[in-house]
N, C-alpha and C positions, 0 to 999 in steps of 0.2 A: 590635469582637469577635472573637476570638481560635479560629480551629478549629485543631481536633482530627485527628488525622489518619484518626481510625474517625469524626467528623464529615465531612472530605472526601469517604471510602470511601462514605458512607452517601448523601450526597447527588448522589453522580458516579454510584451506582447507578440511582438515580430516575430522574437525567436521561436516560441510557443506557437504562433499560427504557420510558420516554415516548417516544422518540426513535424506538426501534424498534415502538413500536405506533403511532406515528403515521405510519409511512411513512418517516420522514428519512433513515435510513439507505440506502434503496436507490439513490440517486443514488451513494453513494459504493464499492457495490461494483463492482467489475472486470468487464470486458466478458467473454463465455463465452470459451473457447478458441477459436482460429480463426476467431473473426468480427474483424470489423471495421465501425468504426460509418458510414464512406461507401468509396467505390469511390476506387482509388488512380486519379489523373490518369494518363494515358499518357506514354510519357517520362521518367518521374520514376524514378531508383534510390535506392536507401539506402545508401551510404557508412562504410564503418566511417573512426575518424581516420587519416588516415595510409595508409590504404588495406591495413589492419592487420587481423587478428582479435583483440581481446581475451581476453587469456589469466589465469586468477583463479589462483593456488596457496597450497593451504593445506597447511601442513607441522607435522603435530602431534608436537613432539617432546617426549617425558615424562620426559626426561634432562635431569641439571641443567648 
């Protein structure tokens, strides 16, 4: 059976709606801002790679 794009989207939307009604999407949501699932044990620190802060630059140059 070959599926068309329209059939795929229709079935995917039905499955998404059914999952949302059943509460299946609830565990997929992230935690609320500032909350942690468990308390961090004492003496543990989070270090960046090579003890540096990662930087990301987005350069948008619309010229040729």
